[in-house]
N, C-alpha and C positions, 0 to 999 in steps of 0.2 A: 504494500500500500504506500509506504514511504517513497519507494522508488518511482512509482507511477505518478504520485503527486509532484515529485521533483521535476519529472519530465514535462508534466502539464504546466507547471509554473514557468519553465524555460520557454516552452512554446508560446505561452501567453505574453511573454515579455518581448515586445517588438524590437527593443534596443539590444537584446542579448545576441551574441554571435550564433549563427546556426551551427549545429554539430557537423563537423567535417569541413567547415569553411576554412580556406587557407589563410590563416592569419587574422580572420575576422575583420574588424574595423581597421586593423593595421594594414592589411592588403588594400583596402579601399582608399586609405590615406595615401599609400604609395602611388596608386594609380592616379589619384586626384592631383597629388603634388608633383607628379613626374614633369620634368622640364619639356617644354614644347620644342620639337626639333626645328631648327632653322637651317635647312640645307643651303649651301652656296655652291657655286660652280667649282670652286677650288676644293672644298671639302668632299664633294661628290667625286671629283676626279681622283683625289688622293685615295678615297675608299675603293674605287675601281682598280687603281693600281695596286692597292694592298691585296685585293682579291687575286689579282694576277700573280702576285708574289706568293701567296699561299698555295695556289695551284702549282706554281713552279717548284715550290719546296716539296710538295707531295710527289712530283714526278722528277725529282732532282737526279736520281740515279740514271733513269732513262735518258734524260736530256744531256747529262754529262757524257754518257757512253756515245750517244749520237754525235756529240760535238768533237769527241776525241778520236774515235775510231778511224774516220776517213783520213785526216791529216797524219795520224800516227802510221797507218799502213803505207801511205804514199811515201812518207819520209823514210820509213824503215826499208822499203824495197829499193827506192831510187838512190838513197844516200848511204845505206849501210850494206844491204845484200849485194847489190850490183857491183859496187867497188870491191867487195870482198871476193867475189867470184871472178873479178877481172873483166867484167863486161862493160862496154861503152854504149850498149844499146840504149836508145832513147835519151842519151845524154847522161845516163847514170855513171858516176865515177869519173866523168871527164873534167879536167881542169884546163880552162882555156889559156891562150897565150898571155892574156892580161892577168892571169891568176884567179879568175872568177870560177868558183865551183858551181855545180848544179844546185846545191843547197841555197846558194845566194840567189839564183833565179827562182827557186821554188818558194822561198819564204814569202815574198809579197803576193805571189800567185795563189798560194794556199790560203793566205789571209783573206784575199778577195773572194775565193771560192766559199770560205766559211761565212763571210758577210752575206753572200748571195743566197746560199742554201739555208742557213739558219734564219735569215730574215723572212724568206718566203714560207718555210715550213712552220715557223713559230706563229704565223698569222693565218696562212691559208687553211691548214688542216683543222685547227679549232673552229675557224669561221664556217667552214663547210659543215661541220657537225652541228654547230649552233643554228644554222639556217635549215638543216634538213631534219634528221631524226631526233635530235635533242630538243630543238625549238627553244633553247634557253635565251636566244637573242631577244625574245619578247620581254623577258624579265629585265634585261639590260635597258631596253628601250623605255621602261617605266621610270628610269632614273630622272631626277629633276634637272636635266641638262639637255641642250639641243642634241640631236642625233649626230651632228658633225663632231661634237666633243667626244662622243663614244667612239667614232671612227678615229679621231686623233689619239685617243687613249690606246686603241689597239695598235696603231702605228708605233707609238712610243714604246709600248711593252715589247713588241716584236723587235724594234731597233735595239733595245737594251740586250736582248738575247743574242742578236746578231753581233753586236759590239763585243760582248764577252766571248762569243765563239771565236772571233778573230784573234783576240788576245791569247786564247789558249794555244793557238798555233805557234806562238813565239817560243815558249820554252821547249816545245816538242822539236822544232827544227834546230834549236841551239844545242840540244842535248843528244838527240838521236842521229848519229852519223858515224861513218868510218873515220879512221885516222886520216887527217889531211883533207877532209871533206866538209869542214865547218864553214858556215856562211860568213861572208864578209859584210857586216852590217855597219852602215855609216849614216846615222840619222842627221840629216842636214837642217831640219826645221821641225822642232817638236810641236809647236802650235799648228803647223800645217798638217802634220801627221794626224793629230787629234781631229782636225777639221775634216780631213778626207775620210777617216773612220766614221765620224758622226754622219757625214753626208751619205756615205755608202750604206750605213745601217738604215738610215731613214728612207733612202731610195728603195732598198730591197723590201723593207717592211711595207712601204706604200704599194709596191708591186704585189706583195702578198695579199694586201687588202683588196686590190682590184681583182686579182685572180680568184680569191676566195669568194668574192661577191658574184662573179660572173660564171664561174665554173659549175658544170653539172656534176653532182657528187658521184654519179655512175661512171664518169670519165676521168676520175682522179689519176688513174695510171698514166694518162696522157701528159700529166705534169712532168713526169720524169723523162718520158720518151721524146717529147716535143719541146721542152723548155729547159729543164735542169741539165740534162746530159749534153745537148748541143752548146748551151751557154758555157758550161765548164770546159769542154774540149776545145772550143774556139774562143775562149776568153783570155788568151795570153797568160794562162796559169803556169804552163810548163815551158814557156818560151817568151822572150820579149817580143813586142809588136814589130820592132825593127827587123827581126830575123825573118819576117814573112816577105821581105822585099823581093825575094826570088820568085814568089808567087803573088804577083802584084794584084790580081783580081781578088784573091782571098784576103790580102792585106786591107783592101778597101772594103770588102764585104763585111768583115768582122767588126767594122766600126759601128754597126747598128747594135752590137752587143754591149749592154751596160757594164758587164763584168770586165771588158777590156779596159775601160776607164778606171775602174777600181784597182785592177792589177797594175796598170801603168802608173796610176797616182801613188800607190804604195811603193812601187819600184823607184819613183822619182825621189822619195824622201827617205827610203830605207837603204836602197842599193843603187844610187845614181850612176855608178860606174858601168852598169849593164845597158844603159841607154833606155830612153822612154819617150812617150809622146810629149808634145808641147804641153807645158803645165797649164796654159790658159785654156786649151781645148779640154783638158781633163776637168778643170774646175767648172767650166761652162756647162759641160754635160752633167756633171754630178749635181750642181746646184739647180740648173734648169730642169733636169730630169726629175729631181726630188719634188720640185714645185708642181710640175706638170702631172706626173703620175699621182702625187698626193691629191691634187685637185680632182682628177677624174675618178680616183679610187673612192674619195670621200663622197663625191656626187653619186656614184653608182651605189655605194653602201646605203646612203640616206634614202635613195629612191626605193631600194629593195626592202628596207626595214619598214618604210611607210606603206608599201604595197602589201 
């Protein structure tokens, strides 16, 4: 009887907390007194970048392996294995008359290759998934910022991965080589080196945004066959552009490849003794290409999100 009366008294008291309520009036006070969010463009942008950082940390091992394996294998084969077996095929193990080793030629080329591949893969593949089966792009579009800011955030996040991927190449080339095959690096202008790396990263990430927006998810294999492989093989990665003078038509044709300007730009500031394109042409294409591809990529991305 006493227990029943106690329950009835609790139920009759409208100010008493309900049994099982989380915190009773305390929870209500927390909800009532919670600060009103005041999102700004800067805060939202930083939050989106923080999300990208958390995703990258979860996939850190896979991203690191993807960034290291390609340059490591190329450097190991061309600057260690081939000199050891005494083969000069493809330039492996050859020291030119001016003392230039193949590792000297390979260093800026591999850095450009990593800029190109990491920038595209870091943006294109996640974007294709977000637009197709995941449909998570709709959640991003609800952020209190213009759609073009979301596009800019994706470009900067991809550029950061591209930039770091290029830096990983440096210790690999400096450490992995046979005796007498070390690269001769002579940085002539550190600010210019940083500028070329930043422009190259932004250019490839912008290209990744454009491709990820326009590509059909069912044809993703074409990305390697029609874009990444030809761009790498004809991007002056394994040879300077000046060495193509004996094949004049090819020397002119490869100038449509943005990787040529990244390779030659890095060659101009890292290994100028190997010869390179005119610096004004390199900077014109990198800066102009970044602005142009970024504009069309952002426009295409905005149109697809809104549609």
